[in-house]
C-alpha positions as CSV (number, residue, x, y, z in Angstrom):
1,M,0.0,0.0,0.0
2,P,1.6,3.3,-1.1
3,F,2.2,6.0,1.5
4,A,-0.1,9.0,1.2
5,S,1.6,12.2,0.2
6,A,1.6,15.1,2.7
7,P,-0.9,17.7,1.8
8,E,0.5,20.8,0.0
9,R,1.1,23.7,2.3
10,S,-1.3,26.6,1.8
11,L,1.1,29.3,3.1
12,P,4.4,29.9,1.3
13,P,7.5,29.7,3.6
14,A,8.0,33.4,3.6
15,D,4.6,34.0,5.1
16,L,5.1,31.3,7.7
17,D,8.3,32.9,8.8
18,R,6.6,36.3,9.1
19,I,3.8,34.7,11.2
20,E,6.4,33.2,13.5
21,Q,8.0,36.6,13.9
22,A,4.7,38.2,14.8
23,A,3.9,35.6,17.3
24,A,7.3,35.9,18.9
25,F,6.8,39.6,19.4
26,V,3.5,39.0,21.2
27,R,5.0,36.3,23.4
28,S,7.9,38.6,24.4
29,N,6.0,41.9,25.2
30,D,3.3,43.4,27.3
31,T,1.7,46.8,26.9
32,A,4.4,48.7,28.7
33,S,7.4,47.1,26.9
34,A,5.7,47.5,23.5
35,L,5.1,51.2,24.1
36,D,8.8,51.5,25.1
37,V,9.8,50.1,21.7
38,L,7.3,52.0,19.6
39,L,7.2,55.4,21.2
40,P,10.7,56.2,22.6
41,D,10.2,60.0,22.2
42,L,7.6,60.0,25.0
43,T,8.7,60.4,28.6
44,A,8.3,57.4,30.9
45,E,5.4,59.2,32.6
46,E,3.6,59.7,29.3
47,R,4.1,56.1,28.3
48,Q,2.7,55.1,31.7
49,A,-0.3,57.3,31.2
50,L,-0.9,55.7,27.8
51,G,-0.6,52.2,29.3
52,G,-3.5,53.1,31.6
53,T,-5.9,53.5,28.6
54,L,-4.4,51.0,26.1
55,R,-4.0,47.2,26.0
56,L,-1.6,45.5,23.6
57,A,-4.0,43.6,21.5
58,H,-2.1,42.0,18.7
59,T,0.4,42.2,15.9
60,A,-0.9,42.0,12.4
61,L,0.4,41.1,8.9
62,L,-1.0,40.3,5.5
63,V,-0.3,36.9,4.0
64,F,-1.2,35.3,0.7
65,P,-2.1,31.6,1.0
66,R,-2.7,29.5,-2.1
67,T,-6.1,28.6,-0.6
68,L,-7.9,29.5,2.5
69,A,-8.8,25.8,3.0
70,G,-6.5,24.4,5.7
71,L,-5.1,27.8,6.8
72,R,-6.5,27.4,10.3
73,E,-5.0,24.0,10.6
74,E,-1.6,25.3,9.6
75,L,-1.8,28.0,12.2
76,A,-2.8,25.4,14.8
77,E,0.3,23.4,14.0
78,R,2.3,26.3,15.3
79,G,0.2,26.6,18.5
80,L,-1.9,29.5,17.1
81,H,-5.6,28.8,17.4
82,A,-7.6,30.9,15.0
83,G,-11.3,31.6,14.8
84,E,-13.4,31.8,11.7
85,S,-12.5,34.3,9.0
86,T,-14.4,37.6,8.8
87,P,-14.2,40.2,6.0
88,S,-11.7,43.1,6.3
89,V,-13.2,46.2,4.8
90,V,-10.3,48.5,5.7
91,V,-7.4,46.4,4.3
92,R,-9.4,45.5,1.2
93,G,-10.0,49.2,0.4
94,R,-6.3,50.1,1.1
95,L,-5.1,47.4,-1.3
96,A,-7.6,48.5,-4.0
97,R,-6.4,52.1,-3.8
98,R,-2.7,51.1,-3.8
99,H,-2.9,48.7,-6.7
100,G,-5.7,50.3,-8.8
101,R,-8.0,47.2,-8.6
102,P,-11.7,46.9,-7.9
103,A,-12.2,46.2,-4.2
104,G,-14.6,43.4,-5.0
105,T,-11.8,41.4,-6.6
106,L,-9.8,41.5,-3.3
107,P,-11.7,39.5,-0.7
108,V,-9.4,39.9,2.3
109,G,-10.3,37.9,5.4
110,I,-9.2,38.4,9.0
111,L,-8.3,35.4,11.2
112,R,-7.5,36.1,14.8
113,A,-5.2,33.6,16.3
114,S,-4.5,33.4,20.1
115,V,-0.9,33.1,21.1
116,P,-0.2,31.1,24.3
117,D,2.3,31.9,27.0
118,T,2.1,35.7,26.6
119,P,2.8,38.2,29.4
120,G,-0.8,39.4,29.7
121,G,-2.3,35.9,29.0
122,H,-4.4,37.1,26.1
123,G,-1.9,37.7,23.2
124,E,-3.1,37.5,19.6
125,I,-1.9,37.9,16.1
126,E,-4.2,39.2,13.4
127,V,-3.7,37.5,10.1
128,F,-5.1,39.2,7.1
129,A,-5.4,36.7,4.3
130,L,-5.8,37.2,0.5
131,E,-6.1,34.0,-1.5
132,V,-3.5,33.9,-4.3
133,P,-3.6,30.6,-6.2
134,D,-0.6,29.6,-8.3
135,G,-0.8,31.4,-11.6
136,S,-3.2,34.1,-10.3
137,D,-2.8,37.7,-11.6
138,L,-2.5,38.6,-7.9
139,V,1.0,37.1,-7.6
140,T,2.7,40.4,-8.5
141,L,0.5,42.2,-5.9
142,A,1.4,39.7,-3.3
143,A,5.1,40.0,-4.0
144,A,4.9,43.8,-3.7
145,E,3.0,43.7,-0.4
146,R,5.4,41.2,1.1
147,T,8.3,43.5,0.2
148,S,6.7,46.7,1.6
149,G,4.9,45.1,4.5
150,D,2.4,48.1,4.4
151,E,-0.3,46.3,6.4
152,A,2.0,45.1,9.2
153,H,1.3,46.8,12.5
154,I,1.1,46.6,16.2
155,A,-2.4,47.2,17.6
156,F,-3.6,48.5,20.9
157,E,-7.2,48.3,22.1
158,V,-8.6,51.4,23.8
159,V,-9.9,50.2,27.1
160,A,-12.5,52.9,27.8
161,P,-13.1,54.9,24.6
162,T,-14.8,58.0,25.9
163,P,-14.5,61.2,23.8
164,V,-12.1,62.7,26.3
165,V,-9.8,59.6,26.3
166,L,-9.8,59.4,22.5
167,H,-9.0,63.0,22.1
168,G,-6.2,62.7,24.6
169,L,-4.7,59.6,23.0
170,T,-4.7,61.1,19.5
171,A,-3.2,64.4,20.7
172,L,-0.4,62.6,22.6
173,L,0.5,60.4,19.6
174,L,0.4,63.3,17.2
175,D,1.8,66.2,19.2
176,R,4.3,64.4,21.6
177,A,5.2,61.1,20.0
178,G,5.9,62.5,16.6
179,A,3.4,60.2,15.0
180,H,1.2,61.1,12.0
181,A,-2.2,59.8,10.8
182,D,-2.0,57.0,8.3
183,S,-5.6,56.2,7.3
184,G,-8.2,54.1,9.1
185,G,-11.8,53.0,8.8
186,H,-15.0,51.6,10.3
187,N,-15.6,47.8,10.0
188,P,-19.3,47.2,10.1
189,H,-18.8,43.5,10.5
190,E,-17.3,44.0,13.9
191,N,-18.7,47.5,14.7
192,S,-15.2,48.8,15.4
193,T,-13.2,51.9,14.4
194,V,-9.5,51.6,13.6
195,L,-7.1,54.4,13.4
196,Y,-3.6,53.9,12.0
197,F,-0.5,56.0,12.9
198,R,3.1,56.0,11.7
199,A,5.7,56.6,14.4
200,G,9.2,56.4,12.9
201,E,9.4,53.1,11.0
202,H,6.6,51.6,13.1
203,R,2.9,51.4,12.2
204,I,0.5,51.5,15.1
205,E,-3.2,50.7,15.2
206,L,-5.7,52.0,17.7
207,Y,-8.6,49.6,17.9
208,V,-11.7,51.4,19.2
209,P,-14.9,49.4,19.8
210,G,-17.9,51.0,18.4
211,R,-18.7,53.6,15.6
212,H,-16.9,56.9,16.1
213,L,-17.6,58.9,12.9
214,E,-16.4,62.3,14.1
215,L,-13.1,60.9,15.4
216,L,-12.7,58.9,12.1
217,A,-13.5,61.9,9.9
218,T,-10.9,64.0,11.7
219,H,-8.3,61.3,11.5
220,L,-8.9,60.7,7.8
221,R,-8.7,64.4,7.1
222,R,-5.3,64.6,8.8
223,S,-4.1,61.5,6.8
224,A,-5.3,63.0,3.5
225,N,-3.8,66.4,4.2
226,R,-0.4,64.7,4.8
227,R,-0.4,62.4,1.8
228,S,-2.1,63.5,-1.4
229,P,-2.5,60.9,-4.2
230,D,0.2,62.4,-6.3
231,A,2.7,62.6,-3.5
232,L,3.0,58.9,-2.6
233,G,6.7,58.8,-3.3
234,S,7.5,61.0,-0.3
235,A,9.3,58.4,1.8
236,P,11.3,55.3,1.3
237,R,10.1,51.8,1.9
238,S,11.4,49.5,4.6
239,S,10.7,45.8,4.5
240,G,9.6,43.3,7.0
241,A,6.7,42.9,9.4
242,V,7.6,42.3,13.0
243,A,11.0,41.2,14.0
244,S,11.5,38.4,16.4
245,G,13.6,38.4,19.5
246,P,13.0,38.7,23.3
247,R,12.0,42.0,24.7
248,S,11.0,42.9,28.2
249,S,10.3,46.3,29.8
250,G,13.4,48.3,30.0
251,A,15.6,45.5,28.5
252,G,17.3,45.2,25.2
253,G,16.1,43.1,22.2
254,S,14.9,43.4,18.7
255,A,12.4,46.2,18.0
256,P,9.4,45.5,15.8
257,R,9.9,46.7,12.2
258,S,7.1,48.2,10.2
259,P,7.3,49.7,6.8
260,G,7.4,53.3,5.6
261,V,4.8,54.9,3.4
262,L,4.4,54.0,-0.3
263,G,7.2,55.2,-2.6
264,S,10.7,54.6,-3.7
265,A,13.9,56.2,-2.5
266,S,15.6,55.9,-5.9
267,A,14.8,59.4,-7.1
268,A,14.9,61.2,-3.8
269,G,17.0,64.0,-5.1
270,D,14.4,64.9,-7.7
271,R,11.3,64.7,-5.5
272,P,10.7,68.5,-5.3
273,R,10.7,68.8,-9.1
274,D,8.7,65.6,-9.6
275,R,6.1,66.9,-7.1
276,L,6.0,70.3,-8.8
277,L,5.5,68.7,-12.2
278,H,2.6,66.6,-10.9
279,L,1.0,69.8,-9.5
280,M,1.6,71.8,-12.7
281,T,-0.1,69.1,-14.8
282,G,-3.2,69.0,-12.5
283,A,-5.3,70.7,-15.3
284,W,-4.6,67.7,-17.5
285,T,-6.0,65.4,-14.9
286,T,-9.1,67.5,-14.5
287,Q,-9.7,67.2,-18.3
288,A,-8.9,63.5,-18.4
289,I,-11.6,62.9,-15.7
290,A,-14.1,65.2,-17.4
291,V,-13.6,63.4,-20.7
292,A,-14.0,60.0,-19.0
293,A,-17.3,61.4,-17.5
294,E,-18.4,62.7,-20.9
295,L,-17.7,59.3,-22.5
296,R,-19.4,57.5,-19.6
297,L,-16.5,55.2,-19.3
298,A,-17.5,54.2,-15.7
299,D,-20.9,53.1,-17.0
300,H,-19.4,51.0,-19.8
301,L,-16.9,49.3,-17.5
302,D,-19.6,48.7,-14.9
303,T,-21.8,47.0,-17.6
304,H,-18.8,45.3,-19.3
305,P,-16.2,44.5,-16.6
306,G,-13.0,43.2,-18.2
307,A,-13.8,45.0,-21.5
308,G,-10.9,45.4,-23.9
309,L,-9.8,48.5,-25.8
310,T,-11.6,47.5,-29.0
311,L,-15.0,47.1,-27.3
312,L,-14.6,50.3,-25.3
313,A,-13.7,52.2,-28.4
314,E,-16.9,50.9,-30.1
315,L,-19.0,51.7,-27.1
316,T,-17.7,55.3,-26.8
317,G,-17.3,56.0,-30.5
318,C,-13.6,56.8,-30.0
319,H,-10.3,56.4,-31.8
320,A,-8.9,53.2,-30.2
321,D,-5.3,54.2,-29.8
322,S,-6.2,57.7,-28.4
323,L,-8.7,56.1,-26.0
324,G,-6.0,53.7,-24.8
325,R,-3.8,56.7,-24.0
326,L,-6.5,58.2,-21.9
327,L,-7.2,54.9,-20.2
328,R,-3.5,54.6,-19.3
329,H,-3.6,58.0,-17.6
330,L,-6.8,57.1,-15.8
331,A,-5.2,53.8,-14.6
332,G,-2.2,55.8,-13.3
333,L,-4.7,57.9,-11.3
334,G,-6.4,54.7,-10.0
335,L,-9.8,55.3,-11.6
336,V,-9.5,52.2,-13.7
337,A,-7.4,49.0,-13.5
338,A,-5.5,47.8,-16.5
339,D,-4.9,44.0,-16.5
340,P,-1.9,42.4,-18.3
341,D,-4.3,40.8,-20.9
342,G,-5.4,44.3,-22.1
343,S,-8.7,44.3,-20.2
344,Y,-10.0,47.1,-18.0
345,H,-11.9,47.2,-14.8
346,L,-13.6,50.0,-12.9
347,T,-11.9,50.7,-9.5
348,E,-13.5,51.8,-6.2
349,L,-12.0,55.3,-6.9
350,G,-13.6,55.5,-10.3
351,A,-17.0,54.1,-9.3
352,P,-18.5,57.4,-8.3
353,L,-18.4,58.5,-11.9
354,R,-21.2,56.0,-12.8
355,T,-24.4,57.9,-13.7
356,G,-26.9,55.5,-12.0
357,A,-26.5,56.8,-8.4
358,P,-28.3,60.0,-7.3
359,D,-25.0,61.2,-5.8
360,S,-22.9,60.5,-9.0
361,F,-19.8,62.5,-9.5
362,Q,-20.3,62.4,-13.2
363,P,-22.1,65.8,-13.4
364,L,-19.5,67.3,-11.1
365,A,-16.7,66.2,-13.4
366,L,-18.4,67.8,-16.3
367,L,-19.0,71.0,-14.4
368,Y,-15.4,71.3,-13.2
369,G,-14.1,70.3,-16.6
370,G,-16.5,72.6,-18.4
371,P,-17.6,76.1,-17.5
372,F,-15.7,76.3,-14.2
373,Y,-12.6,75.1,-16.1
374,R,-12.9,77.9,-18.6
375,S,-13.3,80.6,-15.9
376,F,-10.4,79.2,-13.8
377,G,-8.2,80.2,-16.7
378,E,-8.8,83.8,-15.6
379,L,-7.8,83.2,-12.0
380,A,-5.2,85.9,-12.2
381,H,-8.0,88.5,-12.8
382,S,-9.7,87.4,-9.6
383,V,-6.5,87.6,-7.6
384,R,-5.6,91.0,-9.0
385,T,-9.0,92.6,-8.7
386,G,-11.0,90.6,-6.1
387,E,-13.7,90.1,-8.8
388,E,-15.0,86.7,-9.9
389,A,-13.4,85.5,-13.1
390,F,-16.6,83.7,-14.1
391,A,-18.4,87.0,-14.8
392,K,-15.4,88.2,-16.9
393,V,-15.5,85.1,-19.0
394,F,-19.3,84.6,-19.3
395,G,-20.6,88.1,-18.8
396,D,-22.5,87.5,-15.6
397,H,-22.5,85.8,-12.2
398,H,-22.9,82.1,-12.5
399,F,-26.4,81.9,-10.9
400,P,-28.1,84.2,-13.5
401,H,-25.9,82.7,-16.3
402,F,-27.0,79.2,-15.5
403,A,-30.6,80.4,-15.2
404,R,-30.4,81.6,-18.8
405,H,-29.1,78.2,-19.9
406,P,-31.3,75.4,-18.6
407,E,-28.9,72.7,-19.5
408,L,-26.2,74.3,-17.3
409,A,-28.7,74.8,-14.5
410,D,-29.6,71.1,-14.6
411,L,-25.9,70.2,-14.7
412,F,-25.2,72.4,-11.7
413,D,-28.1,71.0,-9.7
414,R,-27.1,67.4,-10.5
415,A,-23.5,68.2,-9.6
416,M,-24.5,69.6,-6.2
417,A,-26.3,66.3,-5.5
418,A,-22.8,64.7,-5.5
419,S,-22.2,66.0,-2.0
420,A,-25.2,64.1,-0.6
421,P,-23.0,61.7,1.4
422,M,-22.0,64.6,3.7
423,F,-25.7,64.6,4.9
424,A,-25.7,61.0,6.1
425,P,-24.8,61.6,9.8
426,V,-26.8,64.9,10.2
427,A,-30.1,63.3,11.5
428,G,-28.1,61.4,14.2
429,L,-26.4,64.6,15.3
430,V,-29.5,66.7,15.9
431,D,-32.2,66.1,18.5
432,L,-35.1,65.9,16.0
433,S,-37.6,65.0,18.7
434,A,-37.4,68.6,20.0
435,H,-38.7,69.9,16.6
436,R,-41.9,69.9,14.7
437,V,-41.2,71.9,11.4
438,V,-37.9,72.1,9.6
439,V,-37.3,74.8,7.0
440,D,-34.6,74.1,4.4
441,V,-33.5,77.4,3.0
442,A,-32.1,77.1,-0.6
443,G,-32.2,73.3,-0.1
444,G,-31.6,72.3,-3.7
445,N,-33.4,69.1,-4.6
446,G,-34.4,68.5,-1.0
447,E,-31.9,65.6,-0.4
448,L,-31.1,66.7,3.2
449,L,-34.7,67.7,4.0
450,G,-35.9,64.3,2.8
451,R,-33.3,62.5,5.0
452,L,-34.5,64.5,8.1
453,L,-38.2,63.7,7.4
454,R,-37.4,60.0,6.9
455,A,-35.5,59.9,10.2
456,A,-38.3,61.6,12.2
457,P,-41.8,60.7,11.0
458,H,-43.4,63.4,13.2
459,L,-41.5,66.2,11.3
460,R,-43.0,68.3,8.6
461,G,-40.9,70.2,6.1
462,V,-40.7,73.4,4.1
463,L,-38.4,73.7,1.1
464,L,-37.5,77.2,-0.2
465,E,-35.8,77.2,-3.6
466,R,-35.8,78.6,-7.1
467,P,-38.8,77.6,-9.2
468,H,-37.1,75.0,-11.4
469,A,-35.4,73.4,-8.3
470,V,-38.8,73.3,-6.5
471,E,-40.3,71.5,-9.4
472,A,-37.6,68.8,-9.4
473,A,-37.9,68.5,-5.6
474,E,-41.7,68.1,-5.7
475,K,-41.3,65.2,-8.1
476,A,-38.6,63.5,-6.0
477,F,-40.6,63.9,-2.8
478,A,-43.7,62.4,-4.5
479,E,-41.7,59.4,-5.6
480,A,-40.4,59.0,-2.0
481,G,-43.9,59.2,-0.5
482,L,-42.9,62.4,1.4
483,A,-44.8,65.1,-0.6
484,D,-47.7,65.2,1.9
485,R,-45.3,66.1,4.7
486,C,-43.6,69.0,2.9
487,R,-44.6,72.5,1.6
488,F,-42.7,73.8,-1.4
489,V,-42.0,77.5,-1.7
490,A,-40.5,79.1,-4.8
491,G,-38.7,82.2,-3.8
492,D,-35.6,84.2,-3.1
493,F,-34.1,83.6,0.3
494,T,-32.3,87.0,0.2
495,S,-35.7,88.7,0.3
496,E,-37.9,86.5,2.5
497,V,-37.7,83.3,4.5
498,P,-40.8,81.3,5.5
499,G,-41.8,81.5,9.1
500,G,-43.4,78.8,11.3
501,G,-40.4,76.5,11.7
502,D,-38.5,75.6,14.8
503,L,-35.5,74.1,12.9
504,Y,-33.9,76.0,10.0
505,V,-31.2,74.7,7.7
506,L,-28.6,76.5,5.5
507,S,-26.6,73.9,3.7
508,R,-23.7,75.2,1.6
509,V,-25.4,78.5,1.2
510,L,-23.3,81.1,3.0
511,H,-20.1,80.2,1.3
512,D,-21.6,81.6,-1.9
513,W,-21.7,85.2,-0.6
514,D,-19.5,87.9,1.0
515,D,-20.0,88.8,4.6
516,E,-22.5,91.6,4.0
517,R,-24.8,89.4,2.0
518,C,-24.4,86.6,4.5
519,L,-25.6,88.9,7.3
520,T,-28.6,89.9,5.1
521,I,-29.5,86.2,4.7
522,L,-29.0,85.4,8.4
523,R,-31.1,88.4,9.5
524,R,-33.9,87.2,7.2
525,C,-33.7,83.9,8.9
526,A,-33.6,85.5,12.3
527,R,-36.8,87.5,11.6
528,A,-38.6,84.3,10.5
529,M,-37.5,82.4,13.6
530,A,-38.8,82.4,17.2
531,P,-36.4,82.8,20.1
532,G,-34.9,79.5,21.0
533,S,-35.3,77.9,17.6
534,E,-32.3,76.2,16.0
535,L,-30.3,77.0,12.9
536,L,-28.0,74.4,11.3
537,L,-25.2,75.4,9.0
538,I,-23.4,72.9,6.8
539,E,-20.1,74.3,5.3
540,R,-16.5,73.3,4.8
541,L,-14.3,75.0,7.4
542,L,-11.0,76.6,6.6
543,P,-8.2,75.2,8.8
544,T,-6.5,77.7,11.1
545,D,-3.0,76.6,10.0
546,A,-1.3,76.1,6.7
547,R,-2.7,72.6,6.0
548,L,-4.1,72.0,2.5
549,S,-7.7,70.9,2.7
550,L,-10.8,70.7,0.5
551,A,-11.9,74.0,2.1
552,V,-8.7,75.7,1.0
553,A,-9.2,74.6,-2.6
554,W,-12.8,75.5,-2.5
555,D,-12.0,78.9,-1.2
556,L,-10.0,79.6,-4.3
557,H,-12.9,78.2,-6.4
558,M,-15.3,80.6,-4.6
559,L,-13.1,83.5,-5.3
560,C,-12.8,82.7,-9.0
561,N,-16.2,81.3,-9.9
562,V,-18.8,82.3,-7.4
563,G,-17.7,85.5,-5.6
564,G,-18.1,83.9,-2.1
565,R,-15.6,82.4,0.3
566,E,-15.0,79.6,2.7
567,R,-14.5,80.6,6.3
568,T,-13.1,79.3,9.6
569,E,-15.4,78.2,12.4
570,D,-14.6,81.4,14.3
571,H,-15.6,83.5,11.3
572,Y,-19.0,81.9,11.0
573,R,-19.5,82.3,14.7
574,R,-18.8,86.0,14.5
575,L,-21.3,86.4,11.6
576,L,-24.0,84.4,13.5
577,D,-23.4,86.3,16.7
578,E,-23.9,89.6,14.8
579,A,-27.1,88.3,13.3
580,G,-28.6,87.3,16.7
581,F,-27.6,83.7,17.2
582,D,-25.7,81.8,19.9
583,F,-23.3,79.0,19.0
584,T,-24.1,75.6,20.5
585,S,-22.0,72.9,18.7
586,C,-19.8,71.8,15.8
587,H,-19.6,68.3,14.3
588,E,-17.4,66.8,11.6
589,L,-19.2,65.5,8.5
590,P,-18.0,63.4,5.5
591,L,-16.3,65.1,2.6
592,Q,-14.5,67.4,5.0
593,A,-17.7,69.3,5.9
594,A,-18.9,70.4,9.2
595,L,-22.3,70.8,10.9
596,L,-22.6,74.0,13.1
597,S,-25.6,74.5,15.3
598,F,-26.9,77.8,16.6
599,R,-29.8,79.1,18.7
600,R,-31.9,82.2,17.9
601,R,-31.6,84.6,20.8
């Protein structure tokens, strides 16, 4: 009887070695000693204070088994007992963005394996696993990730995640430990929030049970401000995951290694010029995205995933070679993924350009690549004179110009709907039970008002807008079954605001105007409101330092194309105070927006 052959190993030897190193670190460290290694710039007292709010939870790494079948058994052979795999939303998204692939083609799972004989008695390694069969087109991705180790980190769980504790932890890491924000996310499968930091060559995760949207939004904004997509070459790589070797509090031993940010050190001397060239060619990117939107490439790739150049040229009516050159640029931007066989896929970054969703970015791309692109060519006129370049190019302010051109007015309204995701948390941040009638002043298509009405069935609404916008909103509310709970008023909010409400909303309105006109609008609202009623503002807030943000970019856009401006929180508070309102709160919203609440005096 022949001997049965041993089953083929799922994990390559390189991944098994990395898992052993990660487990060795957990066996050799407790919370205090790990903090000693990771945050040497802090004082002993500061590390002790951190140790009172954190618990060393696990080390983590990304591996690439040939198959997930048998992976738990292979871990068990090494004394690591893993539970069932759960999806990893955060790592999947990071891989998709780094490699320009659709997130749906990267099913990353998490296996948590307990490590016996650890100082605290509950050590764990977190194994992210992406199945890469022999011959898969993911082999190159796996090799790059093993080299960079971008997902390797050491994680600490926040023991009592109160707002005060979370604010103190992030401030200590950023201000005292020299760390910087390095992405994060919310995992709905576990209802947990994760925040990543870079401290020297180490990558640290704060694992926070629960859903902390404000904290996450602030963290992601810091991360985005530090690393823009065209500046990913800003630091060299370092390889490895977690180094093995004994380590005890205050003793010597091997420190854990974690990688630097994306990029290559080979051209370090030319980075300023490279970076400047990327910035100078930004207009080309604007037009490339606008043309992709005009051709509806996202729709075609959504309908025909894996389409080749010939088919895409037929679908779009384009010259094949020229379309291929556009697609190559879009692939470099991460909007599409180009496979070695010549096929193309839509990525997570490019997906918002599809036209099917009500918050599609396709109209926004056409607006920014169309009339606003033309007027931005006269930015120098605005900077020299303080006058809007749009009026110089088109002969009038953009609101009356669009009103005379219905196709542009429709494009503008559809483009504004792209910001609808910033409204998602609003209903949960306002005590709607305290209100009966909400008045949305210049509320566009009524997207925000509709969300508030759906969240609070007792509420009734009033929408004040231009006639053509009111017509579109009435249709949308009828389709949503909300028309009987809303009154639609066609009018000019600079002249009159409907009374009778106890909650008023100005969403992305005040940034269109100078301070004098803002005060006129606010005083109209104040006259319509009873003392004690609430006013909500949704705007992007300028930072008080030199950080680049969406608000900073939009501020230049408002100067050039609209005649308004973005403002700091203090600026808005001064305006509202002068108009008769008291500030009550400020909350972060998606897309780097903010919700400011005021009470009528």
